[in-house]
C-alpha positions as CSV (number, residue, x, y, z in Angstrom):
1,X,7.4,-163.6,16.0
2,X,4.2,-163.2,18.5
3,X,7.1,-162.5,21.5
4,X,8.5,-159.5,19.6
5,X,4.9,-157.9,19.2
6,X,4.1,-158.3,22.9
7,X,7.5,-156.6,24.0
8,X,6.1,-153.3,25.0
9,X,9.2,-151.6,24.2
10,X,9.4,-152.6,20.7
11,X,5.4,-151.9,20.2
12,X,6.3,-148.4,21.4
13,X,9.4,-147.7,19.4
14,X,7.6,-149.1,16.1
15,X,4.4,-147.1,17.0
16,X,7.0,-143.7,17.6
17,X,8.6,-144.3,14.4
18,X,5.3,-144.7,12.5
19,X,3.9,-141.4,14.3
20,X,7.1,-139.7,13.3
21,X,7.1,-140.5,9.7
22,X,3.5,-139.5,9.6
23,X,4.3,-136.2,11.3
24,X,6.9,-135.5,8.7
25,X,4.6,-136.5,6.2
26,X,2.0,-134.2,7.3
27,X,4.9,-131.4,7.3
28,X,5.7,-131.7,3.9
29,X,2.5,-132.3,2.0
30,X,0.4,-130.0,3.9
31,X,2.9,-127.4,5.5
32,X,4.8,-127.2,2.3
33,X,8.1,-127.7,4.0
34,X,10.8,-128.4,1.4
35,X,12.1,-132.3,1.5
36,X,15.7,-130.5,1.8
37,X,14.9,-129.0,5.2
38,X,13.1,-132.5,6.5
39,X,16.4,-134.1,5.3
40,X,19.1,-132.0,6.9
41,X,17.0,-132.0,10.0
42,X,17.0,-135.9,10.0
43,X,20.8,-136.1,9.5
44,X,21.6,-133.0,12.2
45,X,19.0,-135.2,14.5
46,X,21.3,-138.5,13.4
47,X,24.6,-136.6,14.2
48,X,23.8,-135.3,17.4
49,X,22.4,-138.6,18.7
50,X,25.8,-140.3,17.5
51,X,27.7,-137.5,19.4
52,X,25.5,-138.0,22.4
53,X,26.5,-141.8,22.5
54,X,30.1,-140.9,21.9
55,X,30.4,-138.4,24.3
56,X,28.5,-140.6,27.1
57,X,31.1,-143.4,26.4
58,X,33.9,-141.4,26.6
59,X,32.5,-140.2,30.1
60,X,31.9,-143.3,31.2
61,X,35.6,-144.6,30.4
62,X,36.6,-141.4,32.6
63,X,34.3,-142.2,35.4
64,X,35.5,-146.1,35.6
65,X,39.5,-144.5,35.4
66,X,38.6,-142.3,38.2
67,X,37.2,-144.7,40.1
68,X,39.9,-147.2,40.0
69,X,42.6,-144.2,41.0
70,X,40.3,-143.3,43.7
71,X,40.0,-147.0,45.1
72,X,43.5,-147.3,45.1
73,X,44.1,-143.8,46.7
74,X,41.8,-144.5,49.6
75,X,43.5,-148.2,50.0
76,X,47.1,-146.0,50.2
77,X,45.4,-143.7,52.8
78,X,43.8,-146.1,54.9
79,X,47.5,-147.9,54.9
80,X,49.1,-144.3,56.1
81,X,46.3,-143.9,58.8
82,X,47.2,-147.9,60.5
83,X,50.8,-146.9,60.4
84,X,50.2,-143.6,62.1
85,X,48.2,-145.3,64.5
86,X,50.8,-148.0,65.1
87,X,53.4,-145.7,65.7
88,X,51.1,-143.4,68.1
89,X,50.7,-146.5,70.5
90,X,52.8,-146.5,73.4
91,X,55.0,-149.5,73.7
């Protein structure tokens, strides 16, 4: 347990969650924001984060596929230039 509390990333995450909850509580209690508005904002934020994660995952798959194809394309291009150099040499 002490190892978890010493980790700065976990500490920052916990503090951020506490401060976000306090911010929402202040908005609801002191400024009269309806709870329904807060819940819609919360679920919209969660949906946006999930959509960003999915899009980043899809983009990474596209990049991986492009890198594989480009590597094979460059290898073929190198092979062609070697053949051309061999053909251009006088016998």
